[in-house]
C-alpha distance (Angstrom), angle and dihedral (degrees) to the residues before:
residue distance angle dihedral
M1 . . .
K2 3.83 . .
V3 3.65 97.8 .
R4 3.79 99.8 38.3
A5 3.80 92.9 102.1
W6 3.80 89.6 51.2
L7 3.70 93.9 48.4
A8 3.90 90.6 49.0
S9 3.87 92.1 51.7
C10 3.73 93.0 44.7
S11 3.81 96.0 48.9
M12 3.81 92.7 123.1
A13 3.76 91.7 55.0
T14 3.83 100.4 37.4
A15 3.85 92.7 47.3
T16 3.89 83.8 69.5
M17 3.82 95.1 41.1
D18 3.80 94.1 48.2
S19 3.76 93.7 66.1
T20 3.79 90.0 57.0
L21 3.83 96.0 52.0
K22 3.73 101.7 64.2
N23 3.90 98.1 131.0
P24 3.78 109.6 32.5
P25 3.64 118.8 172.5
Q26 3.80 95.5 -121.7
S27 3.72 132.6 31.9
S28 3.79 100.4 -106.8
P29 3.89 112.3 108.1
K30 3.75 88.3 -143.0
H31 3.89 95.3 77.6
L32 3.71 127.3 116.0
A33 3.80 129.4 -171.4
S34 3.77 151.0 -162.8
D35 3.78 139.0 163.9
T36 3.81 145.1 -155.6
S37 3.71 124.2 -49.1
S38 3.81 154.9 -155.7
A39 3.71 130.6 -159.0
S40 3.81 129.3 -105.9
D41 3.75 124.2 -179.7
N42 3.81 117.6 -121.9
Y43 3.79 108.2 166.4
S44 3.74 118.5 -172.3
T45 3.76 130.7 145.9
T46 3.68 135.5 -158.5
D47 3.79 130.8 -166.8
T48 3.78 112.9 -163.3
S49 3.67 133.5 178.0
S50 3.83 115.9 -145.2
S51 3.70 93.2 -130.9
S52 3.90 90.4 71.1
L53 3.73 91.5 57.3
Q54 3.79 97.4 48.3
S55 3.90 92.2 95.7
N56 3.89 96.7 38.3
F57 3.77 95.9 97.8
S58 3.68 129.9 137.2
L59 3.91 129.2 -134.2
Q60 3.82 108.3 -50.4
T61 3.77 99.5 -117.1
F62 4.05 90.3 -176.7
P63 3.83 109.1 48.2
S64 3.71 87.5 165.0
L65 3.76 92.3 59.9
P66 3.78 120.2 72.1
S67 3.76 117.5 -118.5
L68 3.81 113.0 -117.7
Q69 3.92 91.0 -160.5
K70 3.82 97.6 102.5
F71 3.82 121.6 112.4
S72 3.74 129.3 174.2
Q73 3.75 119.5 -117.1
D74 3.80 89.8 -111.1
E75 3.80 90.9 56.3
I76 3.77 94.1 45.0
Q77 3.72 95.3 57.2
F78 3.66 91.5 57.2
L79 3.91 94.8 46.1
S80 3.84 117.4 80.7
V81 3.84 132.7 136.2
S82 3.71 137.1 -158.3
H83 3.66 123.6 -158.1
A84 3.87 134.2 -177.9
C85 3.67 130.7 -169.7
V86 3.80 98.7 -142.2
S87 3.93 99.6 175.8
T88 3.73 143.9 -3.0
L89 3.82 122.1 -143.1
K90 3.89 112.2 -153.4
T91 3.74 127.7 -161.3
C92 3.72 115.5 -129.0
E93 3.84 97.0 -120.1
K94 3.89 96.4 30.4
L95 3.81 90.3 -116.7
P96 3.87 116.2 158.2
I97 3.70 125.5 -84.6
T98 3.82 107.4 -123.9
C99 3.67 102.3 -174.1
L100 3.92 145.5 -9.9
A101 3.78 136.6 -154.3
V102 3.70 136.9 -178.1
H103 3.78 125.4 -151.1
E104 3.86 120.6 171.6
D105 3.81 106.4 -53.4
L106 3.75 96.8 -14.9
L107 3.84 134.3 91.0
Y108 3.66 121.7 -153.6
A109 3.80 119.1 -157.8
A110 3.94 121.7 -179.9
S111 3.68 116.2 -151.0
A112 3.84 117.8 179.0
H113 3.97 101.9 -47.5
E114 3.83 95.8 -24.9
I115 3.80 127.7 90.8
N116 3.93 114.3 -149.3
V117 3.63 120.3 -155.3
Y118 3.94 122.6 -151.3
D119 3.82 134.9 -178.1
R120 3.81 100.5 -115.8
S121 3.72 92.9 -146.0
T122 3.86 103.0 47.1
L123 3.80 95.0 23.3
T124 3.72 88.9 -135.6
H125 3.89 118.4 154.4
L126 3.95 105.6 -111.2
N127 3.74 106.5 170.4
V128 3.83 150.1 -11.5
F129 3.67 125.2 -152.9
N130 3.85 141.2 175.9
G131 3.89 83.7 35.8
Q132 3.75 96.3 134.9
E133 3.88 95.2 48.4
S134 3.72 104.5 81.0
S135 3.74 89.9 149.2
T136 3.86 89.3 74.7
G137 3.86 89.8 71.3
Y138 3.88 121.7 -139.2
V139 3.71 122.1 -24.3
K140 3.76 108.6 -113.6
A141 3.87 101.9 -177.8
V142 3.75 142.0 10.9
T143 3.82 129.6 -163.1
V144 3.81 138.3 160.2
N145 3.70 129.4 -139.1
C146 3.80 123.0 -138.1
D147 3.89 91.9 -106.6
G148 3.75 88.5 58.1
K149 3.82 100.2 -101.5
L150 3.72 113.3 144.9
F151 4.05 118.5 -141.8
T152 3.75 119.4 -163.9
A153 3.85 124.6 -174.5
H154 3.70 119.2 -142.7
Q155 3.77 141.1 -161.3
D156 3.97 91.7 -122.3
C157 3.93 85.9 73.2
K158 3.83 94.8 -102.9
I159 3.87 138.6 114.3
R160 3.80 115.3 -141.3
V161 3.80 124.0 -156.1
W162 3.78 121.9 -148.8
R163 3.83 141.1 -179.1
V164 3.73 134.9 -172.7
N165 3.84 112.7 -113.4
E166 3.78 129.3 -151.9
A167 3.89 89.9 -83.9
K168 3.81 87.6 58.9
R169 3.80 87.8 -112.2
Y170 3.79 123.8 135.1
K171 3.75 112.5 -114.5
L172 3.82 123.8 -163.0
L173 3.76 105.6 -124.5
D174 3.75 100.0 179.1
T175 3.90 146.2 -28.2
L176 3.83 121.7 -121.7
P177 2.91 121.2 -92.3
T178 3.76 91.6 38.8
I179 3.68 125.1 -139.8
N180 3.74 93.2 -113.6
D181 3.84 90.6 51.6
R182 3.90 89.4 50.4
L183 3.89 91.1 48.2
R184 3.66 96.5 51.6
R185 3.88 93.1 51.4
C186 3.76 105.7 33.4
L187 3.73 98.0 83.6
L188 3.82 97.6 59.1
P189 3.87 115.9 76.5
K190 3.83 91.1 -149.6
N191 3.92 89.0 69.7
Y192 3.84 91.2 63.0
V193 3.84 124.0 86.6
N194 3.78 129.3 -170.0
V195 3.76 115.9 -100.0
R196 3.79 96.3 177.2
R197 3.76 136.5 -34.2
H198 3.84 111.7 -37.9
K199 3.71 95.2 -3.2
K200 3.81 130.0 95.6
R201 3.75 139.5 177.0
L202 3.77 142.2 -169.9
W203 3.77 113.2 -84.8
I204 3.71 91.0 -129.4
E205 3.81 89.0 63.7
H206 3.81 126.3 89.1
G207 3.79 113.1 -130.4
D208 3.78 100.0 -153.3
A209 3.74 140.3 16.0
V210 3.90 115.6 -38.0
T211 3.82 106.2 -125.4
G212 3.72 106.9 177.9
L213 3.75 141.7 26.4
A214 3.79 133.6 -169.3
V215 3.91 132.0 -179.8
R216 3.73 122.5 -156.5
N217 3.92 135.0 149.8
G218 3.69 96.3 -8.6
L219 3.82 95.2 -48.0
I220 3.75 134.9 105.8
Y221 3.81 120.7 -142.9
S222 3.82 118.6 -159.4
V223 3.83 128.9 -177.5
S224 3.87 126.9 -169.7
W225 3.69 144.1 -176.8
D226 3.78 85.3 -104.6
K227 3.91 83.3 82.8
C228 3.81 93.3 -114.2
L229 3.71 139.3 120.3
K230 3.84 117.8 -148.4
I231 3.80 127.7 -169.6
W232 3.88 119.7 -154.4
R233 3.93 130.5 -172.4
A234 3.72 108.9 -121.2
S235 3.72 95.4 -148.9
D236 3.83 98.7 61.7
L237 3.75 99.5 10.3
R238 3.87 91.0 -123.4
C239 3.71 117.4 153.7
L240 3.77 107.2 -121.7
E241 3.89 104.1 -179.8
S242 3.80 142.4 12.1
V243 3.69 120.5 -163.0
K244 3.82 130.2 -172.0
A245 3.84 90.7 -133.5
H246 3.80 104.8 173.7
E247 3.79 147.5 6.4
D248 3.87 92.4 -116.3
A249 3.76 138.9 25.2
V250 3.80 117.0 -43.3
N251 3.91 112.9 -131.5
A252 3.81 107.3 173.8
V253 3.81 143.1 26.7
V254 3.79 132.6 -174.1
V255 3.72 130.5 173.0
S256 3.84 127.9 -153.9
V257 3.82 127.0 -137.5
D258 3.85 89.1 -100.9
G259 3.81 92.8 55.2
T260 3.77 96.6 -103.0
V261 3.86 109.2 151.0
Y262 3.85 123.1 -146.1
T263 3.85 120.4 -167.3
G264 3.84 124.6 -170.2
S265 3.84 121.0 -160.1
A266 3.77 146.8 179.8
D267 3.64 86.6 -109.5
R268 3.84 85.5 79.0
K269 3.81 91.3 -114.3
I270 3.77 137.1 118.4
R271 3.77 115.0 -153.5
V272 3.76 125.3 -161.6
W273 3.88 117.9 -148.4
A274 3.87 129.0 -173.6
K275 3.84 137.2 164.3
P276 3.78 106.6 -122.7
F277 3.95 118.7 -140.0
N278 3.78 109.8 -74.1
Q279 3.71 93.8 10.2
K280 3.79 125.0 123.5
R281 3.82 99.4 -155.2
H282 3.85 137.1 48.5
M283 3.71 114.2 -105.7
L284 3.79 134.8 -159.2
M285 3.78 109.4 -98.7
A286 3.74 103.2 172.0
T287 3.74 145.6 -13.8
L288 3.63 119.2 -139.0
E289 3.81 116.1 -151.7
K290 3.89 120.9 -179.8
H291 3.78 104.7 105.2
K292 3.73 118.2 98.7
S293 3.76 96.4 -153.4
A294 3.83 141.7 19.6
V295 3.83 118.1 -35.4
N296 3.83 108.9 -129.5
A297 3.76 106.8 171.4
L298 3.87 141.6 21.3
A299 3.74 134.4 -169.5
L300 3.81 136.5 177.5
N301 3.83 130.9 -154.7
E302 3.66 119.9 -118.0
D303 3.85 100.5 -83.8
G304 3.86 94.2 35.8
S305 3.82 94.1 -116.8
V306 3.96 94.3 117.4
L307 3.91 123.6 47.9
F308 3.67 123.1 -164.7
S309 3.77 124.2 -157.6
G310 3.74 130.6 -172.7
A311 3.93 125.2 -166.3
C312 3.74 144.3 172.1
D313 3.92 87.9 -89.5
R314 3.79 88.4 80.2
S315 3.79 94.4 -115.6
I316 3.67 136.6 114.0
L317 3.83 112.0 -145.6
V318 3.76 121.3 -155.2
W319 3.89 119.0 -148.2
G320 3.68 124.9 -168.3
R321 3.74 130.3 -162.3
E322 3.81 112.4 -109.7
D323 3.76 116.4 -134.6
S324 3.96 90.7 -132.1
A325 3.85 93.3 51.6
N326 3.79 144.0 44.2
Y327 3.82 93.3 -131.8
M328 3.74 137.7 66.0
A329 3.71 136.1 -90.3
V330 3.82 125.7 -160.1
T331 3.93 111.3 -106.4
G332 3.86 96.5 178.5
A333 3.82 150.3 -60.0
L334 3.78 135.4 -78.6
R335 3.81 110.3 -146.8
G336 3.72 131.8 -176.7
H337 3.77 109.3 95.8
E338 3.80 114.2 103.5
K339 3.85 97.2 -150.0
A340 3.84 139.0 27.6
I341 3.79 121.0 -41.3
L342 3.84 106.0 -122.8
S343 3.89 103.3 171.6
L344 3.78 140.9 22.0
I345 3.81 136.2 -177.5
N346 3.71 134.5 171.2
V347 3.85 121.0 -151.1
S348 3.72 132.1 163.0
G349 3.84 95.2 -13.4
L350 3.89 91.4 -49.5
L351 3.82 121.4 112.4
F352 3.83 112.7 -154.7
S353 3.85 117.9 -164.2
G354 3.86 124.8 -169.1
S355 3.82 120.5 -159.3
A356 3.73 146.2 -173.4
D357 3.88 83.5 -111.5
R358 3.85 86.0 78.8
T359 3.84 93.5 -115.3
V360 3.77 138.0 108.4
R361 3.82 117.0 -145.3
I362 3.77 127.5 -156.4
W363 3.80 117.6 -141.0
R364 3.91 129.9 -175.0
R365 3.83 131.9 -175.8
G366 3.76 119.7 -128.0
H367 3.80 134.2 171.8
D368 3.86 123.2 -24.3
A369 3.87 91.2 14.2
R370 3.84 92.3 -66.5
Y371 3.77 120.8 151.2
C372 3.82 131.9 -150.5
C373 3.86 130.1 -162.0
L374 3.71 99.0 -129.6
S375 3.80 98.7 -174.6
V376 3.92 146.1 -19.3
M377 3.63 117.7 -126.5
E378 3.77 113.2 -150.8
G379 3.79 132.9 -177.0
H380 3.84 109.5 97.2
Q381 3.75 119.5 108.6
K382 3.78 95.2 -154.0
P383 3.81 138.5 28.0
V384 3.83 117.5 -48.2
K385 3.82 101.6 -122.9
S386 3.80 104.2 176.3
L387 3.85 139.9 19.1
A388 3.81 134.0 -163.2
A389 3.80 126.6 178.1
V390 3.74 138.9 175.5
W391 3.83 131.6 -168.4
E392 3.76 106.6 -114.9
D393 3.80 108.6 177.4
E394 3.71 118.9 19.6
S395 3.76 95.9 -170.2
N396 3.88 92.5 55.7
D397 3.81 95.9 29.6
V398 3.85 93.5 -124.1
V399 3.72 118.3 169.0
S400 3.78 128.1 -168.2
V401 3.74 111.2 -144.4
F402 3.81 126.9 -168.8
S403 3.81 120.0 -161.6
G404 3.74 119.8 -167.8
S405 3.77 117.6 -165.1
L406 3.84 140.7 -174.2
D407 3.79 86.4 -111.4
G408 3.80 85.8 78.2
E409 3.85 95.6 -112.5
I410 3.94 133.5 112.2
N411 3.79 111.1 -151.0
V412 3.77 114.4 -154.7
W413 3.80 115.2 -145.4
K414 3.75 133.9 -171.0
V415 3.77 108.8 -154.0
S416 3.78 125.4 -171.2
A417 3.79 121.4 180.0
S418 3.78 130.1 -177.6
K419 3.86 115.8 -125.5
P420 3.75 127.7 -125.4
N421 3.73 118.7 -132.0
S422 3.83 94.1 -100.5
P423 3.70 134.1 87.4
Q424 3.90 114.4 -84.1
Y425 3.62 134.9 -142.7
């Protein structure tokens, strides 16, 4: 089975998840779920100095990699963070939250096959769509294009494209690959690839659950448990490329501002893809191998010069771009979580990590590329599967963070961190 290695390496995380997934809509053990919601206020606040967290680390799973969690006393006294859980959005049947996304003033939360829409300011529930299409399987990823199109990745191997109509309802525009794309390719034998013995499919089709989406520069990037990376043109929704990216299921994809693509897989590798000048297709530029188990999450800083990767080995690795190369080299590890890293997001110089240990940690970079865990946000009863965040107040450095968990709840946090007197990523 293609995800057997991933399941074995993630046993600590999946043991907690499995108890939640007792009644999946399909037979596959890989399903996740969640459902509709209502808001309930649960206000709490914590003000934590980073110095109190310096000793709160887990077992060092990478003794060969240097820890980046060392700050000078001068830096520590200027670094503090306050966070408040201002509300909790609860799904009706307490089904797991599979993914979150923020676009402008809206929050999208996937629960099972449904996508719920909230007003990000008032936290009121505005809409729900795809609710009648349980055959699509669980929603694995949500992202929004600059022209307002919403893309959702599903367990039935398809990507769906949505747009809001005049009645403020979400209308399904198309499903990728589109019918037109299929028709123009189905007659030529060269457009088919072998899936298994005596079975073929078009190369534009994903052969397993689509697990990650990214949108950048008019292109849509999708990854799947079928080990492939596919690239689509957003304007006409045509599939442009398909790459056999890894030897095992691909769990995450991120794209930098310069178009460099990073994919993370259950084969424990991160691969770097780029399209060289005057070339028509993306090529493998580098393979990053330092994790000891499945890579679950990736995040980039604002300018794409730093990559963060989280895995079932409980560590977050930090990769920096070398001056002499166009790819990343590992600079060290961030340790503290007690179980698998499931989600990462970087906003306004703050890195947020969600884990199977039911917590969200806040990290910040200081002098000499050192990092500090500023605080630990607690409150979920099960693993934190997804994170979304947005910079609310530039003058006060306030970030709104949304953490979705397998407990069926979305915690809404307000985070405010002081800035050291040094450039931040």
